[in-house]
C-alpha positions, -999 to +999 in steps of 0.1 A: -252-024-138-220+002-134-182-014-139-175-009-104-204-037-095-186-063-118-155-078-102-131-094-129-129-125-115-168-130-119-163-118-153-139-148-160-158-172-138-127-182-120-119-179-085-100-155-071-064-174-061-064-184-096-029-191-114-017-178-148-028-212-166-062-210-153-066-171-162-057-176-200-076-210-203-110-188-188-103-163-208-102-180-241-132-200-237-151-168-227-135-147-257-145-176-278-183-177-263-186-142-272-171-132-299-184-107-326-180-129-353-202-156-336-228-133-323-233-106-355-255-076-342-255-085-309-244-056-288-245-073-253-222-103-265-198-074-282-200-059-250-189-088-228-162-095-255-147-064-249-147-068-209-135-101-206-107-091-222-101-061-204-103-080-176-081-104-185-054-077-195-054-067-157-048-097-142-027-114-162-002-083-154+011-093-117+011-058-107-020-048-115-037-079-104-021-070-069-033-034-073-068-047-084-072-071-054-060-042-029-080-010-043-105-029-065-121-011-095-104+021-080-075+010-087-080+022-121-109+044-121-092+072-099-055+062-107-042+045-076-013+020-080+019+012-068+047+039-067+086+044-065+102+061-034+097+093-023+075+106-047+038+108-063+026+084-093-008+076-108-004+043-126-023+017-147-042+036-177-074+035-191-086+001-178-114+021-157-124+042-188-127+008-210-152-006-184-168+025-180-177+027-219-184-009-221-208-010-195-226+026-199-238+015-231-243-017-233-258-023-198-283+005-194-260+029-173-244+067-181-261+086-208-261+123-219-226+142-212-197+126-201-192+132-165-165+154-152-134+130-149-118+134-114-085+137-113-058+109-106-049+099-068-012+100-060+011+080-044+041+093-018+061+072-001+077+087+034+104+074+056+103+078+093+125+063+119+113+041+147+116+072+173+096+088+150+069+060+145+066+060+183+063+095+188+044+109+156+056+136+137+047+164+115+062+167+079+064+191+050+065+174+017+069+184-016+051+169-041+046+182-083+015+177-090-010+189-119-028+219-102-060+240-117-046+268-135-046+299-119-050+320-153-083+304-162-093+291-127-098+255-140-119+261-172-093+262-197-109+290-216-088+319-222-092+351-199-128+371-213-140+341-232-163+307-224-172+278-237-205+271-262-221+244-274-206+217-298-224+216-332-213+184-337-233+167-310-257+202-304-241+197-265-254+158-262-216+150-260-226+121-282-232+111-318-251+087-336-236+065-371-260+041-388-238+006-392-264-015-415-296-021-392-280-008-363-273+025-351-239+027-329-236+058-306-204+072-298-185+097-278-186+132-300-151+133-317-150+168-313-156+179-278-149+142-266-180+141-249-184+171-227-213+193-250-191+222-252-158+237-268-137+265-260-145+296-278-103+301-272-078+279-251-062+293-223-026+300-234-011+289-199-026+253-200-035+250-236-075+240-227-067+216-203-075+236-171-044+225-152-005+229-152+023+212-131+033+229-103+050+221-072+028+217-037+036+215-004+016+196+020+020+196+060+018+156+069+005+145+103+019+113+110+002+098+142+019+079+165+023+042+163+022+038+126+038+010+110+052+000+076+022+005+049+002+024+069-013+049+047-023+085+053-053+100+027-049+137+022-084+142+006-083+163-025-045+167-028-038+147-058-042+158-095-067+182-104-093+168-132-091+186-165-112+216-175-123+223-135-128+186-124-127+175-086-088+171-081-078+132-062-065+122-034-026+120-019-017+087-005+012+087+018+027+059+027+047+050+058+077+031+056+099+028+089+136+023+087+153-004+107+160+005+143+197-005+158+182-015+191+148-026+184+130-048+160+088-043+158+060-066+157+029-055+158+030-032+190+057-052+204+096-043+205+120-071+206+154-071+214+181-093+225+202-085+253+237-104+261+244-107+300+275-117+316+273-159+331+279-144+365+250-127+362+228-152+345+241-176+376+235-150+404+204-129+388+205-091+390+188-066+374+197-044+343+181-011+327+170-003+292+161+032+273+130+028+257+119+047+229+098+070+253+127+084+270+123+065+300+147+041+315+128+006+317+140-018+346+142-055+338+145-080+363+169-111+358+161-144+379+191-163+388+200-193+367+185-176+338+193-196+307+201-181+268+166-178+246+148-167+277+124-139+271+117-113+293+087-088+291+081-053+302+045-046+301+036-011+284+072-005+272+067-009+236+049+009+208+018+027+212-018+014+193-020+035+165-057+056+169-060+042+199-052+037+238-024+019+255+012+006+243+025-029+234+054-046+253+091-043+251+103-079+250+141-090+256+158-122+250+185-130+273+217-145+256+242-154+279+279-145+272+309-165+279+339-145+287+372-144+267+392-122+281+399-134+317+425-121+344+449-142+361+434-141+389+394-146+372+411-176+362+423-189+391+387-181+407+371-200+385+396-231+385+384-232+422+353-231+413+356-261+389+373-282+419+339-273+441+313-284+414+297-315+419+272-316+388+240-301+404+250-271+399+239-276+358+211-302+357+204-296+319+243-307+315+245-333+333+211-349+322+223-344+285+257-366+291+240-394+314+218-397+283+248-403+260+262-429+282+227-444+284+228-447+244+261-460+237+262-481+267+241-506+250 
């Protein structure tokens, strides 16, 4: 059973929506149950005790818990996690290593030399305009990452030298020590589980096999991206130590607010004021779309504020699919505030001809008021 097959919530025997107090009670109960003092000489109980502690350390932290809920164990094993604005980050330390060590030794996993540790995944936040999200774009970004050292080709060994078998573990990557009746196996402290040591470390990377570099990548943003859209650049994350494979670079998209349109999925919403004469008589208005076309919107006579009119296929494109969403226009009837003398005169003439039938909703409301307050 590997670390990635064991769910943190299952380890703590709680549901995924458990609150902080529930997590704490579950942890204390299990920690007491599997504590080494209560289970002397029981390697499996000791491993469970450590696993329960590592699971609780993750889930009690809201940021780590959110990352675990979204990415699972990949959030820690490969360095995935949150990031700040406009730059790459690798997060959350070595929780994955704790579980790998625990379950690799106690439940039959692993054995032999330590596996080459894959480089950390990185996150880069990219802001785009709504127009760029509509059309898509190609953008070049600069990221400072730990890349393979050119001097030693990522091996960590100085040019002209190589690695030799570790004399402490004789190439096994692990050493054993007697503790009472038990034999404890641990990673070799000299070669750190690699089974090999450098004859001479590379002077540029100091034997790690990687150095910090500014890397330039071209990112293709597809049409239809939205907030939170994730673009993966495989192998563009941090290089692993001593020639191990690189992690991935994840581009997270953030769409800037637009001065005219608000977006919900593939639909574009906008609020459009119209004059009260257009509302009364009806008409047609034209709205420029993000696609560069002008879209005609027919205004039916007698329209009221709050009414929504829909233009099919004038919204955002479907991400990695066909078709487009709709443009939705919400009407706001505007009462004129600057009238000329002639306009006021015409409105007075209109008012003299009113019978009450022109605005049935207003008349109905007044009739209901009279009914209520007349007893």
